[in-house]
N, C-alpha and C positions, 0 to 999 in steps of 0.2 A: 489306803488299800493294805491288805496284809498279805503275805507270801509265806507260804509254809513250805520246807524243805526237811523231807525226812532223813534220819540218821538212825542207825543203830548202836547202842551203847556197848563198848566192849567189856568181856569180862576183865577185871582188874586184880592185881596180885592180892596175896593174903594181907599185906601190910594195907593196901588202900582199903580192903574190905573191914579192916579193924577201925578204919577212920569213919565209917559210915558211909562210904561212895555208893551211887546206884550203880546196879547192873542188870542186864538181860532183858530191859525192855525197850521196843521200838517206839520212839517218840519223834516229832517234828520240832522245828524250831522257827520262830518268826519275830520280827518287831511290829509292833501293834501301837495305835493309837498316834502315830506321826502322820506327816504330810505325805508321805511315801514309804514304799516296802522297805528302805534304806535307812529310815528313822523311827524310833518309838521304844516302848519298853520290852524289854527281853523277856519272852513268854517259850515255854516248853511244854509239849503235850504229854501230860502224865494220867494215867489210868481215864481216859476219856476226857480230861477237862484241861483249859489252859493254867499253866503255873508260873508265878514270877521267880526272879532269882534277887535275893537281898543284893541291895547295892554295896555293901561293904564287903562282899566277898566275891565282887566282880572286878577285875581290872583291864588295863589296856592290852594286854597278851591275850585275854580272852576275846574282847570286843574286835579285835584284828581277825581272830579265828572265824566269828561269827559273820562279820563283814564279807569276809572271803567266801564263806559258805553260801551266803545269799546273794551271791555275784554282785556286790556293792562294792565302792571304793575305800579308802582308806579311812579308819574309824576316829571320831571325835569323842572321847569317853566324856559323859555326863557327869559332873562332880557330884557326890553322894549329898551335899545340902542341896543341890537343884534337882536331883532325880525325883521322879513324880510318885505318888502314891498308886497302891494296886489298883487295878480295875476292877469296878463293882462286880460281885461274884467271883473273882478271881481266888487264889490261894498262892501262900509262898512255899514253892515247890523244892527250891534249891537255896541252900545257904552259903555256898562257895564253889565257884568253878576254877579250876586250877589248869590254866595251860601255859606251854612255853611261848606261843603266838606262831610257832612254825606249823600247826597241825594245819589240815586242809580242811577239818571241820570239827564239829564239836565231839563227835565221837571219840576221837583221841585222846580228849580230856579228861581229868578226874571230876566227876561230878558228886557234889557231897549235899546230901539232903537236909532239909531244914523246915522250919515253921515260922509263922509271923511273930511268935512270940520271941525268937532268936533275933529278930533284925529292928534295930532302932528306928523309931518313929514311923515303922511301917514303910519305908521308902524301898524302891526296888531300882534293880540295875535298867539304865537306859543307854542306847548309844545312838549316835548320830552317824552314820558311814556317808561317804561322799557318793553321790549318784554316779552309776556307771557311765564310761564313755561311750557316745552312740554317734551314728552318723545318718544322714538322710538327704534325700534329694528333694527339693520343695519347688512348687511352682511350675513342675516340667508337665509334658504331656502324659507321661506314665512313671512308674515307680522307679526305674532304672535311668530315668534322665532329670535333671534339674538344677537348681542352685544347690550347691553343697553347703551342708549346715552341719555343725557338730554340737553335741550337749557336752559341757563341762559344767561341773559342780552345780548341776541340775538346771543349768541355762543353756538355751539354744543360741548359736551364734554363727557367724557366716567365716569365710577362709577366703584371704586375699589372693589374688592372681599373680603377685610378683614371685617371679623363678617357677611357677606352675609348669610341669612336666607331663609328658604320658605316661611314666613311671608312677609319678603321684596318683594319677587318674587311675592306673591299673590297680594300685591297691584299694582305692576306693571301691573300685567295681567288685574286686574279689570278696572285700569284707561285706558289702551289702547283698553278695550272692547273686550278683548279676552277671552277665557275660563279659566279653571283652570290651576295650574301650573302643569308641566310634569318634571320629574324627580327631579334632587337636592338631593337624598337620598345619601349621601357622595361624590358626583362628582358635580362640578359647571361647567355647561356648558361653552364653550370658542368658539369663532368665530373670532379668529384673534385678534391684537392689533388694537386698534383705533389710532388716531392723535388728535394733539392740546391739549387742556385743560383736566386735570382729576379734574371733578367738585365736586366728592362727595366721601367719605370715611368713614368707621365705620358707616354704616347706619343702626339703628335700628327701625324697624318697629313691631308695635303691630299687625298687620294685619286688623285693622278696619278704618285705614287712608284712606280718599278719595284721597290722592295724595302723592306720595312719598317724595315732599318737605314739607309735614308735619311730616314726620318720623324724630326721632333724627338722627343727623348727625354732622361731625366735620363742623367748619365754610367753606363755600363755596369756593372751589380752595385750602384748605389746605388737603394734604394727605402725606403718605409716601410710595407711590406706583410708579410703572411703568407701561406703557401700556399693559405689559404681564400678569398683574394682573387685566385687563378689564374685568368686570363680564359678562355673556351671561344671556338670561334668555329664557325658552322654555314654551309657555302657549298653551294649547288647542286652535285650532280654532274657532270662536264664532258660 
């Protein structure tokens, strides 16, 4: 699935213009041809058509900016020898993207035009970003009640009940856009065992965190639990 994020190219300095940087057009950016919105060929919309970026003009700093812009996780740059060919009907729109890596989106980077003849072996830039962290409550009677599951690196897994607190549950309820925590006075709600990975154990939230991933916890995937200890959370409906 492709996801497009619009951005506006800034006017660049005269020195940038001498280098042939693109200015003044509104274009979206996307990763296409991969398994999700966070993986695939780097493409920008120019003059109504999707255009690729030459792999030799793309680096990890630019990949970091694009992953951030697409609301994905940290990037893993696809090496030039492994980069894919252009999609059929596509064109080479940029020969280089110059970013520091700190920009919020590509509009603040210097974009230099190019064509297929300037790109060796017709290879284009590609990026595999980590899938974004997500939460869900599964197998419950409603959206705001169920077994807590988290997505890490594209895989869903459960959370162990060791050390689970009302503050932990409050962070989950807020992150999911639900109401206040219900229950948890001496009893930990359960909605059956999950399957697959147990991603988190010994979670310790203060209650002020914006996301469960910001709370203290063991290293991802390290635990001494079984799925019989998968924690459930019950929140009020919003």
